[in-house]
KENUNU-857032 format. One line per field, with one value per atom (N, C-alpha, C, O): x, y, z; residue number from 1; residue in three letters; atom name. Coordinates in steps of 0.1 Angstrom, whole numbers, plus 5000, padded with zeros to 4 digits. Layout:
! KENUNU-857032
xx <- X	...
yy <- Y	...
zz <- Z	...
i <- NUM	...
aa <- ALA	...
at <- CA	...
! end
This chain:
! KENUNU-857032
xx <- 4950	4944	4937	4939	4930	4926	4938	4940	4946	4955	4963	4966	4965	4972	4963	4966	4948	4941	4939	4936	4940	4938	4951	4950	4961	4976	4983	4993	4977	4982	4997	5004	5001	5015	5015	5005	5023	5025	5031	5036	5030	5030	5046	5051	5054	5069	5071	5078	5066	5070	5062	5063	5055	5050	5055	5053	5062	5068	5078	5084	5082	5093	5085	5073	5094	5089	5084	5083	5081	5078	5063	5061	5054	5042	5042	5031	5055	5054	5056	5055	5058	5055	5044	5044	5033	5021	5014	5003	5018	5015	5018	5028	5011	5017	5028	5028	5039	5050	5048	5054	5037	5035	5029	5030	5020	5011	5020	5016	5033	5039	5046	5051	5050	5059	5047	5049	5036	5022	5020	5019	5019	5014	5026	5023	5037	5048	5047	5047	5046	5048	5035	5038	5021	5010	5011	5008	5017	5020	5027	5023	5040	5048	5044	5047	5037	5032	5021	5019	5016	5001	5015	5015	5022	5028	5037	5042	5040	5048	5037	5041	5026	5016	5004	4995	5007	4995	4981	4971	4980	4967	4963	4971	4949	4943	4951	4955	4951	4957	4944	4936	4945	4932	4940	4947	4936	4942	4937	4934	4938	4934	4946	4955	4946	4960	4957	4948	4965	4961	4971	4983	4966	4971	4969	4958	4982	4982	4979	4986	4967	4956	4966	4975	4961	4966	4969	4977	4957	4958	4969	4971	4974	4983	4978	4985	4964	4958	4957	4953	4961	4959	4944	4936	4943	4928	4929	4937	4921	4924	4912	4901	4923	4915	4915	4922	4909	4908	4917	4914	4924	4931	4932	4938	4927	4924	4931	4932	4940	4945	4949	4949	4952	4955	4967	4970	4977	4992	4987	4981	4995	4995	5011	5021	5011	5021	5022	5013	5036	5034	5039	5045	5038	5042	5051	5048	5063	5076	5072	5080	5061	5059	5061	5057	5067	5073	5060	5063
yy <- 4987	4975	4965	4953	4972	4963	4955	4944	4964	4959	4947	4939	4949	4936	4923	4911	4928	4914	4909	4897	4916	4910	4903	4892	4908	4903	4895	4889	4894	4886	4890	4883	4905	4910	4918	4926	4918	4926	4940	4942	4951	4961	4965	4973	4953	4955	4951	4958	4938	4934	4944	4944	4951	4958	4972	4979	4979	4990	4992	4982	5005	5011	5004	5006	4996	4990	4975	4966	4975	4959	4957	4945	4964	4963	4959	4955	4959	4954	4938	4931	4937	4917	4911	4900	4920	4913	4916	4911	4925	4929	4920	4914	4916	4908	4914	4926	4902	4907	4916	4926	4909	4917	4928	4935	4932	4945	4952	4964	4949	4963	4970	4979	4969	4980	4993	5005	4989	5000	5004	5016	4995	5002	5013	5025	5010	5020	5034	5045	5031	5039	5050	5062	5047	5055	5062	5073	5054	5061	5071	5083	5070	5080	5094	5105	5089	5102	5110	5123	5102	5107	5120	5132	5112	5122	5131	5140	5131	5143	5150	5161	5147	5158	5163	5172	5153	5157	5150	5150	5144	5137	5129	5125	5124	5115	5100	5100	5090	5078	5066	5064	5061	5050	5039	5042	5028	5018	5005	5003	4997	4980	4973	4976	4960	4954	4941	4943	4930	4918	4917	4918	4915	4914	4901	4896	4896	4884	4884	4889	4878	4876	4867	4861	4867	4860	4842	4835	4839	4827	4824	4812	4833	4832	4833	4830	4838	4838	4851	4859	4856	4868	4871	4864	4883	4888	4903	4911	4908	4918	4931	4932	4940	4952	4963	4965	4973	4989	4997	4998	5001	5012	5023	5026	5035	5051	5054	5046	5067	5075	5089	5091	5099	5114	5115	5110	5122	5122	5137	5145	5134	5147	5151	5144	5167	5172	5180	5183	5182	5194	5205	5205	5219	5231	5233	5240	5228	5226	5220	5220	5214	5205	5190	5183	5184	5174	5163	5151
zz <- 5124	5127	5116	5115	5109	5092	5089	5092	5082	5078	5081	5073	5097	5101	5104	5102	5107	5107	5093	5093	5081	5068	5064	5059	5066	5060	5070	5067	5083	5093	5098	5105	5090	5094	5106	5108	5115	5127	5124	5113	5132	5128	5122	5114	5134	5128	5114	5106	5110	5097	5084	5072	5091	5077	5077	5067	5087	5086	5078	5074	5075	5063	5049	5047	5041	5029	5032	5024	5042	5046	5042	5038	5042	5034	5022	5017	5015	5001	4998	4988	5010	5010	5007	5001	5011	5009	4998	4996	4988	4973	4969	4973	4956	4946	4938	4935	4933	4930	4915	4913	4906	4894	4894	4884	4905	4910	4916	4916	4922	4932	4924	4930	4910	4907	4901	4901	4896	4896	4909	4912	4918	4934	4934	4933	4936	4937	4930	4935	4919	4908	4909	4907	4911	4914	4929	4931	4939	4949	4947	4949	4944	4941	4932	4935	4921	4913	4924	4924	4933	4942	4952	4952	4957	4967	4960	4967	4945	4939	4934	4931	4933	4925	4936	4935	4946	4957	4950	4957	4939	4936	4945	4953	4945	4955	4948	4936	4956	4952	4951	4960	4943	4943	4931	4922	4933	4926	4932	4943	4921	4927	4925	4918	4933	4930	4944	4953	4942	4949	4962	4960	4972	4985	4992	4994	4997	5003	5018	5027	5020	5032	5043	5039	5056	5062	5061	5067	5050	5051	5038	5033	5033	5022	5006	4997	5006	4996	4991	4999	4977	4971	4965	4958	4970	4970	4966	4972	4956	4951	4962	4967	4961	4968	4965	4955	4971	4963	4973	4985	4971	4979	4977	4966	4987	4985	4992	5001	4991	5001	4992	4980	5004	5003	5007	5018	4999	5009	5012	5006	5027	5033	5034	5035	5033	5033	5047	5055	5049	5061	5057	5046	5065	5058	5049	5039	5048	5039	5026	5017	5024	5012	5013	5003	5023	5024	5031	5033
i <- 1	1	1	1	2	2	2	2	3	3	3	3	4	4	4	4	5	5	5	5	6	6	6	6	7	7	7	7	8	8	8	8	9	9	9	9	10	10	10	10	11	11	11	11	12	12	12	12	13	13	13	13	14	14	14	14	15	15	15	15	16	16	16	16	17	17	17	17	18	18	18	18	19	19	19	19	20	20	20	20	21	21	21	21	22	22	22	22	23	23	23	23	24	24	24	24	25	25	25	25	26	26	26	26	27	27	27	27	28	28	28	28	29	29	29	29	30	30	30	30	31	31	31	31	32	32	32	32	33	33	33	33	34	34	34	34	35	35	35	35	36	36	36	36	37	37	37	37	38	38	38	38	39	39	39	39	40	40	40	40	41	41	41	41	42	42	42	42	43	43	43	43	44	44	44	44	45	45	45	45	46	46	46	46	47	47	47	47	48	48	48	48	49	49	49	49	50	50	50	50	51	51	51	51	52	52	52	52	53	53	53	53	54	54	54	54	55	55	55	55	56	56	56	56	57	57	57	57	58	58	58	58	59	59	59	59	60	60	60	60	61	61	61	61	62	62	62	62	63	63	63	63	64	64	64	64	65	65	65	65	66	66	66	66	67	67	67	67	68	68	68	68	69	69	69	69	70	70	70	70	71	71	71	71	72	72	72	72	73	73	73	73	74	74	74	74
aa <- ARG	ARG	ARG	ARG	ARG	ARG	ARG	ARG	TRP	TRP	TRP	TRP	HIS	HIS	HIS	HIS	GLU	GLU	GLU	GLU	PHE	PHE	PHE	PHE	THR	THR	THR	THR	GLY	GLY	GLY	GLY	MET	MET	MET	MET	THR	THR	THR	THR	ALA	ALA	ALA	ALA	GLU	GLU	GLU	GLU	GLN	GLN	GLN	GLN	SER	SER	SER	SER	GLU	GLU	GLU	GLU	GLY	GLY	GLY	GLY	ASN	ASN	ASN	ASN	GLY	GLY	GLY	GLY	TRP	TRP	TRP	TRP	GLN	GLN	GLN	GLN	ASN	ASN	ASN	ASN	ALA	ALA	ALA	ALA	VAL	VAL	VAL	VAL	HIS	HIS	HIS	HIS	PRO	PRO	PRO	PRO	ARG	ARG	ARG	ARG	ASP	ASP	ASP	ASP	LEU	LEU	LEU	LEU	PRO	PRO	PRO	PRO	ALA	ALA	ALA	ALA	VAL	VAL	VAL	VAL	LYS	LYS	LYS	LYS	ALA	ALA	ALA	ALA	GLN	GLN	GLN	GLN	TRP	TRP	TRP	TRP	ARG	ARG	ARG	ARG	HIS	HIS	HIS	HIS	SER	SER	SER	SER	VAL	VAL	VAL	VAL	GLU	GLU	GLU	GLU	THR	THR	THR	THR	GLY	GLY	GLY	GLY	ALA	ALA	ALA	ALA	PRO	PRO	PRO	PRO	TYR	TYR	TYR	TYR	GLU	GLU	GLU	GLU	THR	THR	THR	THR	GLU	GLU	GLU	GLU	TYR	TYR	TYR	TYR	ARG	ARG	ARG	ARG	ILE	ILE	ILE	ILE	ARG	ARG	ARG	ARG	ASN	ASN	ASN	ASN	ALA	ALA	ALA	ALA	ALA	ALA	ALA	ALA	GLY	GLY	GLY	GLY	ILE	ILE	ILE	ILE	PHE	PHE	PHE	PHE	GLU	GLU	GLU	GLU	TRP	TRP	TRP	TRP	VAL	VAL	VAL	VAL	LEU	LEU	LEU	LEU	SER	SER	SER	SER	ARG	ARG	ARG	ARG	ALA	ALA	ALA	ALA	VAL	VAL	VAL	VAL	PRO	PRO	PRO	PRO	ILE	ILE	ILE	ILE	GLN	GLN	GLN	GLN	ASP	ASP	ASP	ASP	LEU	LEU	LEU	LEU	SER	SER	SER	SER	GLY	GLY	GLY	GLY	HIS	HIS	HIS	HIS
at <- N	CA	C	O	N	CA	C	O	N	CA	C	O	N	CA	C	O	N	CA	C	O	N	CA	C	O	N	CA	C	O	N	CA	C	O	N	CA	C	O	N	CA	C	O	N	CA	C	O	N	CA	C	O	N	CA	C	O	N	CA	C	O	N	CA	C	O	N	CA	C	O	N	CA	C	O	N	CA	C	O	N	CA	C	O	N	CA	C	O	N	CA	C	O	N	CA	C	O	N	CA	C	O	N	CA	C	O	N	CA	C	O	N	CA	C	O	N	CA	C	O	N	CA	C	O	N	CA	C	O	N	CA	C	O	N	CA	C	O	N	CA	C	O	N	CA	C	O	N	CA	C	O	N	CA	C	O	N	CA	C	O	N	CA	C	O	N	CA	C	O	N	CA	C	O	N	CA	C	O	N	CA	C	O	N	CA	C	O	N	CA	C	O	N	CA	C	O	N	CA	C	O	N	CA	C	O	N	CA	C	O	N	CA	C	O	N	CA	C	O	N	CA	C	O	N	CA	C	O	N	CA	C	O	N	CA	C	O	N	CA	C	O	N	CA	C	O	N	CA	C	O	N	CA	C	O	N	CA	C	O	N	CA	C	O	N	CA	C	O	N	CA	C	O	N	CA	C	O	N	CA	C	O	N	CA	C	O	N	CA	C	O	N	CA	C	O	N	CA	C	O	N	CA	C	O	N	CA	C	O	N	CA	C	O	N	CA	C	O	N	CA	C	O	N	CA	C	O	N	CA	C	O
! end
């Protein structure tokens, strides 16, 4: 809910890779690389990057996540 309120994007717009449209183009390669590393290694994900808010202005955010795997490791 917070993501949708902050970005103004609907769930459908954010689905799949749609969330990437809110990330500043200069930050996107690093964001994707850091997430891929987190998923591949299981390491916690923490990074700062710019996201376009609902007013169209890029703001810095701190994003934290932990990748979750099923029993088969996916």
